[in-house]
C-alpha positions in Angstrom: 55.9 116.9 71.4 53.3 114.2 71.3 51.6 113.3 74.5 53.2 110.1 75.8 51.0 107.3 77.0 50.4 107.0 80.7 52.2 104.0 82.3 49.9 101.1 82.1 51.4 99.8 85.4 51.4 103.2 87.0 49.0 102.3 89.9 50.2 98.7 90.3 53.7 98.8 91.6 52.6 97.4 95.0 50.7 94.6 93.1 53.8 93.8 91.1 55.9 93.5 94.3 53.3 91.2 95.8 53.3 89.1 92.6 57.1 88.8 92.9 56.8 87.6 96.4 54.2 85.0 95.5 56.2 83.8 92.5 59.3 83.3 94.6 57.3 81.3 97.1 55.8 79.2 94.4 59.2 78.5 92.7 60.8 77.4 96.0 57.8 75.2 97.0 57.3 73.7 93.6 61.0 73.2 93.2 61.2 71.1 96.4 58.1 69.2 95.5 59.2 68.4 92.0 62.6 67.3 93.2 61.1 64.8 95.6 58.6 63.7 92.9 61.2 63.0 90.3 63.4 61.0 92.7 60.3 59.1 94.1 61.1 60.4 97.6 58.1 60.7 99.9 57.1 64.2 101.0 57.8 63.7 104.7 57.3 66.2 107.5 61.1 66.7 107.3 61.0 67.6 103.6 58.1 70.1 104.1 60.0 71.6 107.1 63.0 72.1 104.9 60.9 73.8 102.2 59.2 76.0 104.8 62.5 77.1 106.3 63.8 78.0 102.8 60.7 80.1 102.1 61.1 81.9 105.4 64.8 82.6 105.1 64.7 83.7 101.5 61.7 85.9 102.1 63.3 87.5 105.2 66.5 88.2 103.2 64.5 89.7 100.4 62.5 92.0 102.6 65.4 93.1 104.7 67.6 93.9 101.7 64.8 95.4 99.5 64.7 92.7 96.9 61.1 93.5 96.2 61.5 97.2 95.6 61.4 98.9 92.2 64.1 97.8 89.8 63.1 100.1 87.0 66.3 102.2 87.2 68.7 99.2 87.7 70.2 96.8 85.3 69.0 93.2 85.5 72.4 91.9 86.4 72.3 93.6 89.8 68.9 92.1 90.6 70.1 88.6 89.5 73.2 88.9 91.7 71.0 89.7 94.7 68.8 86.8 94.0 71.7 84.4 93.7 73.3 85.7 96.9 70.1 85.4 98.9 69.3 81.9 97.6 72.9 80.8 98.2 72.7 82.1 101.8 69.3 80.4 102.2 70.9 77.1 101.1 73.8 77.5 103.5 71.2 78.0 106.4 69.4 74.8 105.3 72.6 72.7 105.2 73.6 74.1 108.6 70.2 73.2 110.1 70.4 69.7 108.6 73.9 69.2 110.0 73.2 70.6 113.5 69.6 69.6 114.1 69.2 66.4 112.0 72.9 65.1 112.2 73.1 64.7 108.4 76.8 64.4 107.9 76.7 63.7 104.1 75.7 67.2 103.0 74.7 68.3 100.5 73.3 65.3 98.7 72.5 65.1 95.0 68.8 65.8 95.6 69.5 69.0 97.5 72.0 70.2 94.9 69.4 69.6 92.1 66.8 71.6 94.1 69.3 74.4 94.7 70.3 74.7 91.0 66.7 74.3 89.7 65.3 77.0 92.0 68.2 79.3 91.2 67.6 79.0 87.5 63.8 79.5 87.9 64.2 82.5 90.2 66.5 84.2 87.7 64.8 82.9 84.6 61.3 84.3 85.3 62.8 87.7 86.3 64.7 87.8 82.9 61.4 87.0 81.1 59.5 89.7 82.9 62.2 92.3 82.3 62.3 91.3 78.6 58.5 91.8 78.4 58.7 95.2 80.1 61.5 96.3 77.8 59.3 95.4 74.8 56.3 97.2 76.2 58.4 100.3 77.0 59.9 100.4 73.5 56.3 100.7 72.2 55.4 103.5 74.5 53.7 101.4 77.3 54.7 101.2 81.0 56.4 104.6 80.7 56.8 107.4 83.2 56.9 111.1 82.2 59.7 112.7 84.1 61.1 116.2 84.5 64.5 117.4 85.9 64.8 120.4 88.2 68.1 122.1 87.7 70.2 122.6 84.6 73.6 122.3 86.3 76.2 119.5 85.9 74.2 117.1 88.1 71.0 117.6 86.0 72.9 117.2 82.8 74.4 114.0 83.9 71.0 112.7 85.0 69.6 113.6 81.6 72.4 111.7 79.8 71.8 108.7 82.0 68.1 108.6 81.3 68.5 109.3 77.6 71.1 106.4 77.2 68.9 103.8 79.0 65.5 103.6 77.2 64.9 100.2 78.9 64.0 102.2 82.1 60.9 103.5 80.4 61.5 107.1 81.6 60.3 109.7 79.1 62.2 112.8 79.8 60.0 115.8 79.0 62.5 118.5 79.8 64.1 120.7 82.4 62.8 123.4 84.8 65.0 126.0 86.4 64.7 129.5 87.9 66.4 130.9 84.8 64.9 128.9 82.0 66.9 130.5 79.1 70.3 129.8 80.6 70.9 126.2 79.3 71.0 124.7 75.8 71.4 120.9 76.1 71.4 119.9 72.5 74.9 118.6 72.9 73.9 115.6 74.9 72.5 113.7 71.9 69.0 115.3 71.4 67.6 118.6 72.2 65.9 118.5 75.6 64.0 121.7 76.2 64.0 123.9 79.3 60.2 124.1 79.8 60.0 126.9 82.4 60.7 128.1 85.9 59.8 126.3 89.1 56.3 127.8 89.3 55.6 126.4 85.8 56.8 123.0 87.1 54.4 123.0 90.0 51.6 124.1 87.6 52.4 121.3 85.1 52.6 118.7 87.9 49.2 119.8 89.2 47.7 119.3 85.7 48.9 115.7 85.7 51.5 116.2 82.9 54.4 114.8 85.0 54.7 111.5 86.8 58.2 111.9 88.4 60.2 114.9 89.3 64.0 114.7 89.9 65.4 117.6 91.8 69.1 118.3 91.2 69.8 121.4 93.2 73.0 122.3 95.0 73.5 121.5 98.7 73.3 125.3 99.4 69.8 125.7 97.9 67.9 124.7 101.1 65.3 127.5 100.9 64.5 126.9 97.2 64.3 123.1 97.8 61.9 123.5 100.7 59.6 125.9 98.8 59.6 123.6 95.7 58.8 120.5 97.7 56.0 122.3 99.5 54.5 123.3 96.1 54.9 119.8 94.7 53.2 118.3 97.7 49.9 119.6 96.2 50.4 117.3 93.2 50.3 113.6 92.5 53.9 113.5 91.1 56.5 111.4 92.7 59.4 113.5 93.8 63.1 112.5 94.1 66.0 114.6 95.4 69.4 113.9 93.9 71.9 116.0 95.9 75.0 117.3 94.0 77.1 115.3 96.5 76.9 112.5 93.9 79.0 114.6 91.6 82.0 114.0 93.8 84.2 111.0 93.3 82.5 108.8 95.8 84.3 105.7 97.2 81.9 102.9 97.8 79.1 105.3 98.9 76.2 103.9 100.9 73.2 105.2 102.9 73.0 104.9 106.7 70.3 105.7 109.2 71.3 107.5 112.4 68.4 107.0 114.8 66.0 107.4 111.9 67.9 110.2 110.2 69.2 109.2 106.8 72.7 110.0 105.8 75.0 109.3 102.8 78.6 108.2 103.2 81.0 109.7 100.7 84.0 107.6 101.5 83.5 104.1 102.9 84.9 100.6 102.7 83.2 97.6 101.0 84.7 95.2 103.6 82.1 95.9 106.2 80.0 93.5 108.3 79.5 90.1 106.7 81.8 91.0 103.8 84.7 91.6 106.1 84.2 88.0 107.4 84.1 86.7 103.8 87.3 88.5 103.0 89.0 87.2 106.2 88.0 83.6 105.5 89.3 84.0 102.0 92.7 85.2 103.4 93.0 82.5 106.0 92.1 79.7 103.6 94.3 80.8 100.8 97.3 82.0 102.9 97.3 78.7 104.8 97.3 76.7 101.5 100.1 78.9 100.0 102.3 78.7 103.1 102.0 74.9 103.1 103.1 74.8 99.5 106.0 77.3 99.9 107.4 76.0 103.2 110.4 74.4 101.6 111.3 77.4 99.4 110.9 79.7 102.4 113.5 77.6 104.3 115.9 77.5 101.4 115.7 81.2 100.7 116.3 81.9 104.5 119.4 79.7 104.4 120.7 81.4 101.2 120.3 84.9 102.7 122.1 83.9 105.9 125.1 82.5 104.0 125.5 85.1 101.3 125.3 88.4 103.3 125.7 89.6 106.9 122.5 90.6 108.8 119.1 89.1 109.7 117.1 86.9 107.4 113.9 88.9 107.8 113.5 92.7 107.4 110.5 94.2 109.3 109.4 97.6 108.1 106.8 99.9 109.8 103.9 100.6 107.3 100.3 101.7 107.5 97.6 99.1 107.6 93.8 99.2 107.8 92.5 102.7 108.8 96.1 104.0 108.8 97.1 102.0 111.9 100.8 101.1 111.9 101.8 97.4 111.2 105.2 95.7 110.9 105.5 94.1 107.4 107.8 91.1 107.0 110.1 90.7 104.0 113.2 88.7 103.2 116.1 91.1 103.6 117.3 92.0 100.1 119.5 95.0 101.0 122.6 95.7 103.0 120.7 98.4 104.9 117.5 98.3 106.9 115.9 101.8 106.6 112.9 102.2 108.8 112.9 105.8 109.9 111.6 109.2 108.8 113.5 109.0 105.6 113.4 105.9 103.4 115.1 106.0 100.0 113.3 103.9 97.4 115.2 101.2 95.6 116.4 102.2 92.1 117.8 100.4 89.1 121.3 99.1 89.9 121.0 100.2 93.5 124.3 99.5 95.3 122.4 98.7 98.5 120.8 95.6 97.0 122.6 92.4 97.5 123.2 90.0 94.6 120.7 87.5 96.0 118.4 90.4 96.9 118.3 91.6 93.3 117.1 88.2 92.1 114.5 88.0 94.9 113.2 91.5 94.1 112.9 90.8 90.4 110.9 87.7 91.2 109.0 89.1 94.2 110.4 86.2 96.4 111.3 88.8 99.0 107.5 89.4 99.6 106.7 85.7 100.5 107.0 86.2 104.3 104.0 88.6 104.1 101.7 85.6 103.9 102.4 85.4 107.7 101.2 89.0 108.0 98.0 87.8 106.2 97.5 84.9 108.5 98.0 87.3 111.5 95.2 89.5 110.1 97.5 92.5 109.5 97.4 92.2 105.7 95.3 90.7 102.9 96.5 88.6 100.0 94.9 91.2 97.6 94.8 94.9 98.4 96.7 98.1 97.8 100.4 97.6 98.4 101.6 99.1 101.7 104.2 101.8 101.5 106.8 102.9 104.0 105.4 105.4 106.6 107.8 108.0 105.3 106.4 107.6 101.8 102.9 107.8 103.1 103.5 111.1 104.8 105.1 112.4 101.6 102.5 111.4 99.1 99.4 112.0 101.2 100.2 115.7 100.7 100.7 115.4 97.0 98.1 112.9 95.7 94.4 113.5 96.1 92.7 110.6 97.8 95.9 108.9 98.7 94.9 107.9 102.3 91.7 106.3 101.0 93.9 103.3 100.1 93.8 102.5 103.8 90.0 101.9 103.9 91.0 98.2 103.3 93.9 96.1 104.5 97.1 96.3 102.4 97.8 93.4 100.2 100.7 91.3 98.8 99.4 91.9 95.3 96.8 94.3 93.9 94.9 95.7 91.0 97.6 98.3 90.4 100.4 95.8 90.4 98.9 93.5 87.8 98.3 96.5 85.6 102.0 97.4 85.6 102.1 100.1 88.3 104.6 98.6 90.7 108.3 99.3 91.5 109.9 102.7 91.9 107.6 105.7 91.8 110.2 108.2 90.7 107.6 110.6 89.3 104.4 111.9 90.9 102.4 110.6 87.9 103.4 107.0 88.7 102.1 107.3 92.2 98.9 108.9 91.0 98.2 106.0 88.6 98.9 103.5 91.4 96.5 105.3 93.7 93.9 105.5 90.9 94.0 101.7 90.4 94.0 101.0 94.1 90.8 103.1 94.5 89.2 101.3 91.5 89.9 98.0 93.3 88.2 99.3 96.6 85.2 100.6 94.7 84.6 97.4 92.7 85.8 94.8 95.2 84.4 91.3 95.1 85.6 87.8 95.9 85.7 87.1 92.1 87.9 90.2 91.5 90.3 89.0 94.2 90.5 85.5 92.6 91.1 87.2 89.2 93.9 89.3 90.6 95.5 86.3 92.2 95.3 84.3 89.0 96.8 87.2 86.9 99.6 87.6 89.5 100.7 84.1 88.8 101.3 85.0 85.1 102.5 88.6 85.2 102.6 89.8 88.8 105.8 88.2 90.2 108.3 89.1 87.5 108.1 92.7 86.3 110.5 95.0 84.5 109.8 97.7 87.1 110.8 95.5 90.1 114.3 96.2 91.2 
């Protein structure tokens, strides 16, 4: 194997992060100055104060959320999303300060919007240019890092495939090291990656300066081996990273957390935490209020029709599990002649005799679900989320479907990712419930406001009427 070139930026990571900070500062300041210059507006003390506040807020957000760390192993889209989020939050702070402190009621004006858009394009544009330049350099053997993986198990193999499939990271995988070097043949992952030796050989190669980065993929039970290896590598200049095999589990929105300085990794967590829970709640309040205003008349007409076509109450309230498994009472228009809400609840089936004639129409068109927008307004449900099941069904399926209760890491929804993908209605086989749970967990893992809006839009076209709804 030919000796790879040492990374030309190997000793300058801190210089690059400083350069990023200075470039961001320059873009924000020049953007504000150019906007005033092009509109012939004077650079008053108020204008400079606004620019200074923007610099301080954006810089604080970037530092606090590690915008200026290394992005070598991340795709550019994740960096650009962070930049857009932080600049958007900065702009909101500026508008709030203008409104509260300067009593500017007509916000934002055209000049401010031009500044916001111009700076956003510049902040993202120069990052794209730098990343493109780095990709070109790395494809020619520059700005690379020579890396080795410790451990030839499943975690090490997965890491090798990840590195090998992403040459834009500039990581030149030399090979594997393990206590039993002859045990693994990795030719099947695309190219032959050799097992170079045992752990003593790894330490010796690192001391000789042959390795820039070492990724350790040992099992959680290998504490003694891990401590001995790290002690040996501390006598080298190689950067050392530990990738615990906990990442081989099916993690649900995993994140790191510090407990009085002690780092920890969550395996199951919710994306609706902190500020994002507020964003989700605002989304629900705004949309549910608008929808209830639009459907007020249909709600009244349906209630009258139910009252005059079958005996019993208009609304049916059923006990179901909400956020974190806490019980809630979900509202529906009554569509059956019975109101099962106990330890045994029989699912509706095709041509079910318990369903009233009007109820059959409402269930096919999902009109019976409309009162749940009041549940949303009350904060018990969300417009988008995993559909809530009767408590009896929860207790049944939590014993049969792996990860079933993880659906309750978020509020239940009126519509969801599973429903628009066809997994709604009767779950007469275990496979159907497993697929529903699979799509629900996909939604939780990938949640965003845009995904919610996409699901709501798709629900309008294929979520209300469904062949499986009866």
